[in-house]
C-alpha positions as CSV (number, residue, x, y, z in Angstrom):
1,M,-89.1,66.9,-103.6
2,T,-88.3,70.0,-105.4
3,W,-88.1,71.0,-109.0
4,D,-85.0,70.8,-111.0
5,R,-83.8,73.4,-113.4
6,N,-85.8,71.8,-116.3
7,Q,-88.9,71.7,-114.1
8,M,-88.3,75.4,-113.1
9,A,-87.8,76.6,-116.7
10,A,-90.9,74.8,-117.9
11,R,-92.8,76.7,-115.0
12,V,-91.3,80.0,-116.3
13,A,-92.1,79.0,-119.8
14,A,-95.8,78.7,-118.6
15,E,-95.6,82.5,-117.9
16,L,-94.6,83.3,-121.4
17,S,-96.8,84.3,-124.3
18,D,-96.5,83.8,-128.3
19,G,-94.9,87.0,-129.9
20,Q,-93.1,88.2,-126.7
21,Y,-89.5,89.3,-126.7
22,V,-87.8,87.4,-123.7
23,N,-84.4,87.7,-122.5
24,L,-83.4,84.4,-121.2
25,G,-79.8,84.9,-120.2
26,V,-77.1,82.4,-120.7
27,G,-76.9,79.2,-122.5
28,P,-75.5,75.6,-121.5
29,Y,-71.7,75.4,-121.1
30,P,-70.0,73.7,-123.9
31,T,-68.1,70.3,-123.8
32,E,-64.3,70.7,-124.6
33,D,-64.8,69.9,-128.4
34,E,-67.7,72.3,-128.5
35,V,-65.9,75.4,-127.3
36,D,-66.1,78.4,-129.7
37,P,-64.2,81.3,-128.4
38,E,-66.8,83.6,-130.5
39,L,-69.8,82.4,-128.2
40,I,-69.5,84.1,-124.9
41,N,-72.1,85.2,-122.4
42,A,-72.3,88.4,-120.5
43,G,-70.1,86.9,-117.8
44,K,-67.4,86.3,-120.5
45,E,-67.9,82.4,-120.3
46,T,-68.0,80.3,-123.4
47,I,-71.6,78.9,-124.1
48,T,-73.4,76.9,-126.8
49,V,-76.4,78.0,-128.8
50,V,-79.6,75.9,-128.6
51,P,-82.0,75.5,-131.5
52,G,-84.2,78.7,-131.7
53,A,-81.7,80.8,-129.8
54,S,-80.5,84.3,-131.4
55,F,-77.6,86.4,-130.6
56,F,-76.4,89.9,-131.6
57,S,-74.0,92.6,-130.7
58,S,-73.6,94.1,-127.3
59,S,-74.8,97.4,-128.8
60,E,-77.9,96.1,-130.3
61,S,-78.7,94.2,-127.2
62,F,-78.5,97.3,-124.9
63,G,-80.5,99.1,-127.7
64,M,-83.4,96.7,-127.2
65,I,-83.3,96.9,-123.5
66,R,-82.9,100.6,-122.9
67,S,-85.6,101.3,-125.4
68,K,-87.9,99.0,-123.3
69,S,-88.5,96.7,-126.2
70,I,-88.2,93.4,-123.9
71,D,-91.3,91.9,-122.7
72,V,-89.8,89.6,-120.1
73,A,-86.5,89.3,-118.5
74,V,-85.6,85.8,-116.7
75,L,-82.8,86.3,-114.2
76,G,-81.1,84.4,-111.7
77,A,-80.5,85.8,-108.1
78,M,-78.3,85.8,-104.9
79,E,-81.0,87.4,-102.9
80,I,-84.6,88.6,-103.5
81,S,-86.4,90.6,-100.8
82,R,-90.1,90.3,-99.9
83,F,-90.9,93.3,-101.9
84,G,-89.1,92.5,-105.0
85,D,-85.7,93.8,-104.5
86,L,-83.0,92.0,-106.4
87,A,-79.5,91.2,-105.7
88,N,-77.8,89.1,-108.5
89,R,-74.4,90.6,-109.2
90,M,-72.0,90.9,-106.3
91,V,-71.2,88.7,-103.2
92,S,-68.9,90.5,-100.6
93,G,-65.2,89.2,-101.0
94,K,-66.0,87.1,-104.2
95,M,-64.4,88.0,-107.7
96,V,-67.1,89.5,-110.2
97,R,-66.7,88.9,-113.8
98,G,-69.3,91.6,-114.8
99,M,-72.8,92.2,-114.3
100,G,-74.0,91.5,-117.8
101,G,-76.6,94.3,-118.2
102,A,-78.9,92.9,-115.4
103,M,-79.2,96.6,-114.1
104,D,-80.4,97.7,-117.4
105,L,-82.6,94.7,-117.6
106,V,-84.5,95.2,-114.3
107,H,-85.3,98.7,-115.6
108,G,-85.8,98.0,-119.1
109,A,-87.9,95.0,-119.2
110,A,-91.7,95.0,-118.8
111,K,-91.7,92.0,-116.5
112,I,-88.9,90.5,-114.3
113,I,-89.1,86.8,-113.4
114,V,-86.5,85.4,-111.2
115,M,-85.7,81.6,-111.7
116,T,-83.4,80.2,-108.8
117,E,-82.7,77.6,-106.4
118,H,-84.6,78.5,-103.2
119,L,-81.6,77.9,-100.9
120,T,-78.1,78.8,-101.0
121,K,-75.3,76.1,-101.3
122,K,-74.9,76.7,-97.4
123,G,-78.8,76.1,-97.0
124,T,-80.0,79.9,-96.3
125,S,-82.8,81.1,-98.2
126,K,-82.4,83.5,-101.1
127,I,-85.8,84.9,-100.5
128,V,-85.5,87.3,-97.7
129,E,-87.2,89.9,-95.8
130,Q,-84.4,92.3,-96.8
131,C,-81.5,92.1,-99.0
132,S,-78.0,92.3,-97.4
133,L,-76.2,92.2,-100.6
134,P,-75.9,95.3,-103.2
135,L,-79.0,95.7,-105.0
136,T,-79.5,95.2,-108.8
137,G,-82.7,96.6,-108.8
138,A,-85.1,97.9,-106.2
139,K,-88.9,96.5,-106.3
140,C,-88.4,95.1,-109.7
141,V,-89.3,91.5,-109.4
142,D,-92.7,90.5,-110.6
143,L,-92.4,86.8,-110.2
144,I,-90.2,84.2,-108.5
145,V,-90.0,80.8,-109.5
146,S,-87.8,78.8,-107.0
147,S,-86.9,75.1,-106.7
148,H,-89.7,75.0,-104.1
149,G,-92.5,77.0,-105.4
150,V,-93.8,80.0,-107.2
151,F,-94.4,83.5,-105.4
152,E,-95.9,86.7,-107.0
153,V,-94.4,89.8,-105.9
154,D,-96.2,93.0,-105.4
155,P,-93.9,96.0,-104.5
156,V,-96.5,97.3,-101.7
157,T,-98.0,94.2,-100.3
158,G,-95.0,91.7,-100.7
159,L,-95.0,87.9,-101.6
160,T,-98.0,85.6,-102.3
161,L,-97.3,82.2,-102.6
162,V,-99.1,80.8,-105.6
163,E,-97.7,77.3,-106.4
164,C,-95.7,74.7,-104.4
165,A,-93.5,72.3,-106.3
166,D,-94.6,68.7,-106.2
167,G,-94.3,67.3,-102.7
168,V,-93.5,70.7,-100.9
169,T,-95.8,72.0,-98.4
170,V,-96.8,75.5,-97.5
171,D,-95.4,74.7,-93.9
172,E,-92.1,73.5,-95.3
173,L,-91.8,76.6,-97.5
174,R,-92.6,78.8,-94.4
175,E,-89.7,76.8,-92.6
176,I,-87.2,77.6,-95.3
177,T,-88.2,81.1,-96.4
178,D,-86.7,84.1,-94.6
179,A,-89.3,86.5,-95.6
180,T,-93.1,86.7,-94.6
181,F,-95.7,85.6,-97.4
182,E,-99.4,85.5,-98.0
183,V,-100.9,82.2,-99.3
184,A,-103.1,82.1,-102.4
185,P,-106.7,81.0,-101.5
186,A,-106.4,78.3,-103.8
187,L,-103.5,76.7,-102.0
188,I,-105.3,77.2,-98.7
189,N,-108.2,75.1,-99.8
190,A,-105.9,72.4,-101.4
């Protein structure tokens, strides 16, 4: 059993504190009757606005990011290396719409959390020893919340598994993760 997107989002939310400025990325896609051409994400796709959301101009957004006013950025990933390198912007041979400020976010936010499926659609691990795709940022990821578990990332010592999704074992994670990782003492004794 693994976590779905809502469960991963709830786990990410547990990392946030009241009063923090958080960049959460894109909103849900609209149905055909909800489409508003004025509401687009950084990938130039139409989105919806959920209660509590806010939006502003691109210049204001980049001003906040570049002034290091963002406490936490939650990003997706194509690959994350053992030491926190992030590739989330380009796949060889695929059309890319735009990076959406991810390179600015990984350098401007105080903490970077990656929320992602653990495996690609082809069944390969997104958590790897070394990224093969072009990097968005080097040694920038602090925490990975995947569909299978939670890893803390240290740019010197690497990954530490701190939580498994319900029904997922440490051994299963070792089998499907293409990077070496330590296991937190609480999981060893569990």
